[in-house]
C-alpha beads as a LAMMPS data file, in Angstrom:
LAMMPS data file: protein, C-alpha beads

135 atoms
134 bonds

1 atom types
1 bond types

-500.0 500.0 xlo xhi
-500.0 500.0 ylo yhi
-500.0 500.0 zlo zhi

Masses

1 110.0

Atoms # bond

1 1 1 308.804 -78.893 322.806
2 1 1 307.382 -76.292 325.384
3 1 1 305.625 -77.016 328.322
4 1 1 302.134 -75.523 327.170
5 1 1 301.862 -77.450 323.212
6 1 1 299.602 -80.007 323.175
7 1 1 300.452 -83.764 322.349
8 1 1 299.908 -85.073 318.645
9 1 1 297.388 -86.903 319.393
10 1 1 294.891 -87.768 322.691
11 1 1 295.250 -90.791 323.264
12 1 1 299.210 -90.295 323.570
13 1 1 300.649 -90.656 327.128
14 1 1 303.644 -88.305 327.481
15 1 1 307.317 -88.240 329.922
16 1 1 307.244 -85.074 331.397
17 1 1 309.940 -83.448 333.741
18 1 1 307.744 -81.183 336.386
19 1 1 309.810 -79.791 339.471
20 1 1 313.253 -81.701 338.863
21 1 1 310.478 -85.315 339.146
22 1 1 309.882 -87.586 335.912
23 1 1 305.859 -88.247 335.343
24 1 1 304.234 -90.443 333.257
25 1 1 301.264 -87.799 332.512
26 1 1 298.715 -87.227 329.768
27 1 1 296.106 -84.157 329.546
28 1 1 292.349 -83.860 331.338
29 1 1 289.674 -82.632 329.447
30 1 1 290.905 -78.826 330.513
31 1 1 293.906 -79.094 329.081
32 1 1 295.960 -79.743 332.761
33 1 1 298.594 -81.933 333.260
34 1 1 297.909 -85.129 335.190
35 1 1 300.088 -87.391 336.529
36 1 1 298.962 -91.354 335.306
37 1 1 300.610 -93.219 339.046
38 1 1 298.212 -91.763 341.251
39 1 1 295.697 -89.504 338.617
40 1 1 297.659 -85.784 340.528
41 1 1 297.621 -82.825 338.323
42 1 1 300.844 -81.926 338.174
43 1 1 301.831 -77.660 338.654
44 1 1 304.488 -75.668 337.638
45 1 1 306.679 -75.947 334.541
46 1 1 305.743 -79.151 332.818
47 1 1 308.723 -80.220 329.959
48 1 1 307.605 -82.891 327.694
49 1 1 310.899 -85.307 327.271
50 1 1 308.807 -87.616 325.118
51 1 1 305.441 -88.662 323.284
52 1 1 304.517 -92.389 324.212
53 1 1 302.082 -94.181 321.218
54 1 1 299.979 -95.432 323.252
55 1 1 296.089 -96.674 322.029
56 1 1 293.958 -94.480 324.183
57 1 1 291.372 -96.571 326.155
58 1 1 288.082 -97.263 325.665
59 1 1 285.070 -95.083 327.114
60 1 1 284.481 -98.077 329.143
61 1 1 288.059 -98.829 330.508
62 1 1 290.004 -96.618 333.458
63 1 1 293.443 -96.396 333.921
64 1 1 294.456 -96.777 338.013
65 1 1 297.994 -96.781 337.972
66 1 1 300.665 -96.403 335.784
67 1 1 304.459 -96.236 335.678
68 1 1 307.263 -96.325 333.371
69 1 1 310.304 -98.098 333.616
70 1 1 313.581 -97.191 330.984
71 1 1 316.255 -100.551 330.708
72 1 1 318.993 -99.859 329.374
73 1 1 317.618 -98.749 325.810
74 1 1 314.085 -99.984 326.693
75 1 1 310.973 -97.937 327.694
76 1 1 308.520 -99.621 329.125
77 1 1 304.890 -98.633 330.701
78 1 1 303.226 -100.913 333.178
79 1 1 298.884 -100.134 333.574
80 1 1 296.746 -100.640 335.842
81 1 1 293.222 -101.360 333.992
82 1 1 289.741 -101.687 334.576
83 1 1 286.359 -102.275 331.830
84 1 1 283.546 -103.832 331.937
85 1 1 285.200 -106.991 331.690
86 1 1 287.578 -106.913 334.889
87 1 1 290.987 -105.471 335.595
88 1 1 294.138 -106.364 333.909
89 1 1 297.213 -105.729 333.577
90 1 1 299.242 -103.821 330.264
91 1 1 302.873 -104.432 329.538
92 1 1 303.987 -101.684 326.277
93 1 1 306.821 -102.016 325.168
94 1 1 307.818 -98.400 323.215
95 1 1 310.238 -98.957 320.256
96 1 1 311.096 -95.810 317.925
97 1 1 307.270 -94.733 317.794
98 1 1 305.717 -98.486 317.324
99 1 1 304.871 -100.470 320.725
100 1 1 304.028 -103.382 321.447
101 1 1 301.291 -104.896 324.135
102 1 1 300.987 -107.180 326.395
103 1 1 297.831 -107.779 328.391
104 1 1 297.127 -110.109 331.845
105 1 1 293.846 -110.496 332.932
106 1 1 294.014 -109.898 336.769
107 1 1 292.896 -113.749 337.129
108 1 1 296.230 -114.400 335.761
109 1 1 298.662 -111.783 337.724
110 1 1 298.985 -114.008 340.297
111 1 1 300.759 -117.068 338.031
112 1 1 302.206 -114.495 335.531
113 1 1 304.233 -113.245 338.899
114 1 1 305.504 -116.747 339.818
115 1 1 306.913 -117.330 336.512
116 1 1 308.529 -113.805 336.163
117 1 1 310.032 -114.691 339.786
118 1 1 311.329 -118.029 338.141
119 1 1 312.299 -116.781 335.263
120 1 1 314.259 -113.765 337.486
121 1 1 316.041 -116.013 339.983
122 1 1 317.113 -118.348 336.855
123 1 1 318.732 -115.466 334.476
124 1 1 320.607 -115.072 338.525
125 1 1 321.848 -118.351 338.338
126 1 1 322.376 -119.650 335.038
127 1 1 325.400 -118.682 334.174
128 1 1 325.199 -116.032 330.895
129 1 1 326.293 -118.131 327.193
130 1 1 324.876 -121.351 328.459
131 1 1 321.628 -121.890 326.499
132 1 1 318.519 -123.738 328.600
133 1 1 315.881 -125.487 327.025
134 1 1 312.609 -124.603 328.820
135 1 1 310.692 -126.851 330.828

Bonds

1 1 1 2
2 1 2 3
3 1 3 4
4 1 4 5
5 1 5 6
6 1 6 7
7 1 7 8
8 1 8 9
9 1 9 10
10 1 10 11
11 1 11 12
12 1 12 13
13 1 13 14
14 1 14 15
15 1 15 16
16 1 16 17
17 1 17 18
18 1 18 19
19 1 19 20
20 1 20 21
21 1 21 22
22 1 22 23
23 1 23 24
24 1 24 25
25 1 25 26
26 1 26 27
27 1 27 28
28 1 28 29
29 1 29 30
30 1 30 31
31 1 31 32
32 1 32 33
33 1 33 34
34 1 34 35
35 1 35 36
36 1 36 37
37 1 37 38
38 1 38 39
39 1 39 40
40 1 40 41
41 1 41 42
42 1 42 43
43 1 43 44
44 1 44 45
45 1 45 46
46 1 46 47
47 1 47 48
48 1 48 49
49 1 49 50
50 1 50 51
51 1 51 52
52 1 52 53
53 1 53 54
54 1 54 55
55 1 55 56
56 1 56 57
57 1 57 58
58 1 58 59
59 1 59 60
60 1 60 61
61 1 61 62
62 1 62 63
63 1 63 64
64 1 64 65
65 1 65 66
66 1 66 67
67 1 67 68
68 1 68 69
69 1 69 70
70 1 70 71
71 1 71 72
72 1 72 73
73 1 73 74
74 1 74 75
75 1 75 76
76 1 76 77
77 1 77 78
78 1 78 79
79 1 79 80
80 1 80 81
81 1 81 82
82 1 82 83
83 1 83 84
84 1 84 85
85 1 85 86
86 1 86 87
87 1 87 88
88 1 88 89
89 1 89 90
90 1 90 91
91 1 91 92
92 1 92 93
93 1 93 94
94 1 94 95
95 1 95 96
96 1 96 97
97 1 97 98
98 1 98 99
99 1 99 100
100 1 100 101
101 1 101 102
102 1 102 103
103 1 103 104
104 1 104 105
105 1 105 106
106 1 106 107
107 1 107 108
108 1 108 109
109 1 109 110
110 1 110 111
111 1 111 112
112 1 112 113
113 1 113 114
114 1 114 115
115 1 115 116
116 1 116 117
117 1 117 118
118 1 118 119
119 1 119 120
120 1 120 121
121 1 121 122
122 1 122 123
123 1 123 124
124 1 124 125
125 1 125 126
126 1 126 127
127 1 127 128
128 1 128 129
129 1 129 130
130 1 130 131
131 1 131 132
132 1 132 133
133 1 133 134
134 1 134 135
């Protein structure tokens, strides 16, 4: 897919390669590519690597920062957003053209991280193959 082609729908985020680096990007209103990590405009040749289905934010929702993670065969997008109700973290898992979302309100991010850190620690400490019941 050439860098000048539009993604299929305006609500899609796209994984692109530009100047040897990969970016999570979208086209702005003028049709130029913008990195969603820092909102900088991408210059030079932009090659579309993968179109990521992602719901278009409502007009009252802004994406403040976004990062993409590839872990084994999974692709995740983490986006910090803001709307009239407040800030939130949107976590999306992209699987074969579909995606699942978890939205964590800003007020719960510290608790979410605390539990995430506990689970990460447990994943390192508990021997594999040992089933553990959650507390």
